Structures are given as structure tokens and as C-alpha cells.
N, C-alpha and C positions, 0 to 999 in steps of 0.2 A: 416491569416491561419485559416482553419476550425478546429473545435475541433475534436480531435481524441479520440474515445471511444474504450477501450479494456475491454474484459471480460474474466474471468477465473472461471470455475466451479470446486469446491472441493466437489465432491459427496461422497468421503470416507475420513475417518480420516487418518491423516498422520501416516506413520510408525514411529517408534522411530528414525530410521536413517534419514528419510526425515525431521522430526521435528528438529533434532539436526543440520542438514545441514542448514536449513533456520534460525534457532536460532543463529547459529554460524556466519552467514552473517549479522545479524541485528546489528544496531548501539546500543551502550551501554544503552542509555536512553530507547530505545525500549525494550531491554532485561529485564530491570527492570519491565516494565509494563507487559510483557509476564509472568515473574516469579510470579507476584501477581495474575494472572488470574487462577481461579479455574475450569472453564468449559473447557473441552478438545477441543471441536469444536471451541469455540471462541479463545482459545489459539492458535490453528492451524492457524486460519485466521489471527490473529495478527502476527504470525511468517512469514507467506507468504506475507502479504499485503505490507510491506515495500520493499521487494525485487521485488515484482510484479510491484509496482509503479516505481522503478528505471529501471526495464526492459522496461516499457512503455516509460519512458523519453528517454532512450537510443535509442529505435526504432524511436521515433519522432524527437529528436534533435541530436542524435549521440554522446551524452556525455557518456563516459565510466562510468560504474556502480561504479567502485572504486573511481572515482572523485566526485561522488555525495554525498552530505551531506544533509539529510532531517532534517529539524527542524520544530517546531510547534509553531504557533503564537496564536493570540486571538481565543478563542473557539476551541483550538486544531487543527486549520486548518494547514495542512502541507504546507511547502514551501521548495524550493530548495535553500539552502544557497549559496549566491554568484551569483545567476542567477535571477535577479529581473524581467526579461521578460519571464520567464518560469513559467507557472501556472499549477497546477494539483490538483485533488482531488480524493480520493479513498473512496468507499463506499462498504458495504457488506450486504448481507442477510444471511440466514443460510448456504448457500453453494455457493453463487455467489459473486465474487469480481468484481467490476467495477471501472475502472480508466479513468478519463477524463483528457486530456493533451492539452494545447494550449499556445499561446503567449498572451492570454487575460485571465482575471480572470474566472475560471470555478468552477462548483459545480455539483455534481451528488449524489443523495440520493436514495439508493435502499432499499426498505422495503418490508416485507411480506404484502400481501393484508390483510386488516383489522387492520393494526397497526395504 
């Protein structure tokens, strides 16, 4: 299978309603990290990124979002618990989220030019 790449641009801050919706859909471990984040734009990206990754996995492999449990391994690399043949990685810059999904190990790192 070819690697599927998905991108989402967050050019504006989330409204309180939008943030609360994404936050409410996040897994408990992720919620704790989001709560500790002090920078609003980064907090928004953290709230959206897990749901975005789950949506990308659903689009690629057809697994319902509610059935997906994302966990984090060495170096905080995310993986889909119970699905060892599904690999994904999510990266972000200031307003762009990128998710790579495949049946092989993948990684994508998005940075601002000059970093």
C-alpha cells in the first residue's frame, strides 16, 4: 500500500465551542497534556491532532473512530493499539497538521523553514 498523506490547515484559533468539542473527544491521556499547555495555538493543535489522525485512519482503513485507541511508544511515537499492521504519524507546524498513514512504518516531520 502507498503511504496516504492528509493535511489540515488551522489558519484561525478555535472558538471555545470548537475547542471544547475536540477536547471532549480526546482520550484521557491526551486531555492531561492539553490542559498543561499554556500556548493557545499549540493547545488547539493538540486538541485537533488526535481526532484528525483517527479520521485519517478511518478514511484509509475503515476502522470506526470510536474503536480506535491511540497510544504512545518510545519517543512519543503514536500507534494504534491492537492494530500492529497500521502505522501513522502526525506532525504540525504553526497552522498545518500533516498525517501519514500506511501499513508500513511511516514518519512525517513538518517544520517552519529555518528551524
